[in-house]
N, C-alpha and C positions, 0 to 999 in steps of 0.2 A: 504494500500500500504506500503510495506517494504522500509525503507530508508537505503541507503548505506553511506550517508553523512548527516550532520545536516540539519534540515529544516530551511528555510530562514524566518525570522520574522521581521516585520516592526511595530513599535508602536509609536504613537505620544508621545511627551515629557510629556504631562499631562494626558495620557491615559494608557490603559492596553490592553493586548491581550492574549487570551487563545489558546494554540496550543498543538499538540500531535505529537509524533514521534514513529514509530514502527521500531526498529532497525533490519536490516538483519544481517546475520552471518558475512558478510564482512563489517559491519559498521566501519567507521573510521572517527575520528574527528581531524582535525589539530588544533593546538593551536590557540585560537581566543580571542578577547575582544569585547564585545557587547556594544553599546551605551546606553543600558537600563539595569536595574536590572532584575534579574529573579529568580524565584523559580522553582526548578525541583522536581517533584514528581515521585518516582519510583513506577509505577503501577505493573510491573512484571519484574522479572529478577534481575540481580545484576550488578552494575557498580561502577566505582571509579572516583572521581574527583581529578584532579591534577591542582593546581593553579600555578601562576607564582612564588609564594613563596615556591613552592615545597611541600605544605601541601597536604597530601593524605588522602582522607576520603572515606572509603568503605561504601556502602549502600546495605542493603538487605531488600526486601519487606517483611513485617511481623511485629512482635512486636518490631523490632529494628528501628533504625533511617531510615526514608523513605523520608526525605526532604533535599534538598541542596539549600542554598541561595548563589547566586553569584552576587556581586556588579558590577555595570557598570564600564567598563574600566579595569577590572581585567582579565589578560590573563589566559586562562584555557583550559582544554580539558577533555572530558569524555572518559573513557576506559571501554568497555563492558567486564565483566568477563563471561557473558553469554548473549545471545540476550535479550534485554530489551525493555519494552514499557514505555515511559516516557511522562508525562504531563508537559508542560511548561507554567508558568504564567509570562509573560513579563510585567514589571512595569516601566513606564516613570519616570524620575527623579523628575519632578515637581509634579507628582501624589504622590510620596512617601514623598516629603518634604513639601507639602502644609498644612498638618495636623500634628501637633506635636505628637499626639497619634500614627498615622500610622508610622511616622518616628521612634519612640521609639520601636514599635513592630518590624519594620524591623531590627533595631540594635540588638535586642535580638535574632532574627532568624539567624543572621550572626554568633553568637557565641554559641548558645544552640541547642543541638539536639532535634528533635521533635519526639514524640512517634508515631509510625506507626498506632496506633489505631485512630488517628484523621481522617483517611480515612473512618472510620465507622460512623463519625458524619454526618453532613449535607453536607459533601464535594461533594458527587456524584451529589446531586440535584443542588448545586450552579454551579458546573462545567457544567453540561448539560444545565442549563438555560442560562449560559453565551455563550456557543457555539451556542445555538439556536438563541439568540439575535444577535450575530455576523453574523450569516448566513442570517437571515431574514432582518436585518437592518430596522426594523419598527420604528415608532415614539418613540423617547426616548430611543432607544436601547443602546446608549453609556452610559447613566446614569445607566441603569440596569446592564450593564457589569461591570462598575466601582463598583457598589454596591456589585455584586457577588465577585469581587476581595477583597473587604474589608471583606466580610464574611469569605473568605478563610484565609486571614491574621489573623483575630481575632481567628479563630478556631485553626490555627497553634500555635499561641501564647499561647492559653489555654491548648495546649497539649505538651508543653515543657516537655521533659522526665525528671522525677525525679526517684531517686532510692527508689521506694516504697517498704516498708517492706512486703506488701501483695498485689501482682499483682491482685488477684481476687477482693479484696476490691476496688482497684483503678479502675478496670473496671466497677464495680457497681456504684462508685461515678461519673464516666464519664456519665453513663446512667442517673443518678439523675440530673446532670447538664443539660443534653440535655432535659430532661423532663421539667425542669423549664423554658426552652426557647421555647419549642414547645408542651406544655401540651394540646393545643387545637387541635392537630393533632390526627390521628386515632391510638392511642397507644394500644398495647396488651401485655400481659405478655410474650407470645411466641416471639413476635417481639423484645421486650426489652431484653429478654434472649439471642436471637440470636445476637443482637447488642453487648452484653457483652461477647459473645463467651462462654456462659455457658448453661448447661441444664436447663430446666424449674424449676426442683426441687432445683438444686443448687442455681439458681438465686433468687428464692423466699426466700430461707433461708438466703442467704447473704444480700439480700435487707433489710429484716426486722432487721438484725443485724446492718446494717449501718445506716438506716433511723429511726428505732424504730417503724415502722408501716408497714403494708402490701403495696404491689405495688398498688393495687386498691384503698385503702384508701388514699394513698399519692396523686395519680393522681386525685382522686375526690376532695381532699382538695385544690389542686392547681386550679382546674377549678372553684370550688365554690368561692374561695377567689377572683378570677378574676371577676366572675359574680357580686359579691358584690361590688367590686370597680366600675364596670360599672354602676350598679344601683345607687350608691351613687353620681356618677357624674351627674345624672339627664339627661344624654344625650342618654340613651338607654331604650327601653322597656324591659319587662321581657323576651319576646321571643327573642329579639335581643341580650340581655346580655347572655342568655343561649346558643344561637347559637355561638356567638363570643368566648365563653369560651370552646367550644368543645362538647357541649351536642347536640346530634342529636334528642333525644326524649324529648319533653317538659314535658310530664307527669313524666318521670324519673327524670328530673331536679327538678320538684316540690316536688317529694317524698324525694329526697336527701336533698333538702333545708329544708323541714319540720323536717327531722331527725336531722339536724344540729342546727336549730334555734327554733324548736317547733312551727313554724308559717309559713304561705306562704310568698313569697317574698314581696308583696305590703304592707302587714301588718308590716313586719320586717322593711321595708324602712321607714314607717311612724313613727315607734318607735325609729329608729336610728337617726332621724334628730331633 
């Protein structure tokens, strides 16, 4: 449904709320001040923020800044330069202030532009999960929604835009960072290249230049290192450790483990303790 005026949002002081707004061509927003903090993500289109201090900040979806942070109580309005689709994360003041790390992240987002490539991280999954939880309102939904909000805040903080000398290298490094956080997921070279916005050939070449090894070897190393940690904790079986580290085929895990250590997992564990 297209909106000709801003959506109405209500959020508890210690909570969060995920909302969206599809702007019609006649969209108009009078100057307003909200009782909550909010982060505005420009999913499509181009708009401008005008605050009570007269600060004007243009936003274009793509490699440029795509996030606007607006503190509670600040009078502002949004002006569409073209019909826009925006996602709004509303944040209660107590939610922001109760954790020092969250508060510091929020302060940085108020002054630093965020690289639009953060939208290619886990953003879509966190947002969709939060909206699903808000809609179904099952047991523990409020906790899950707050957790998704924290994920979004951390991702935004990690994508504060820097003047990188090599944008291609920076995109590869973003994928490397994402791999370190989610190596247990179903990663493929083609999927990683698409995340970086590069061709498969260009990605594989630049990945080896940046990391010093191939994509497959790096991914395997991350998974094996995690499986080793789980085995050493004595709280996981070989099968469980392999599964938790992202290996779908147990025989493949055994083969890679032997190549790395020259012995099967159980024997390695006996010798490492």
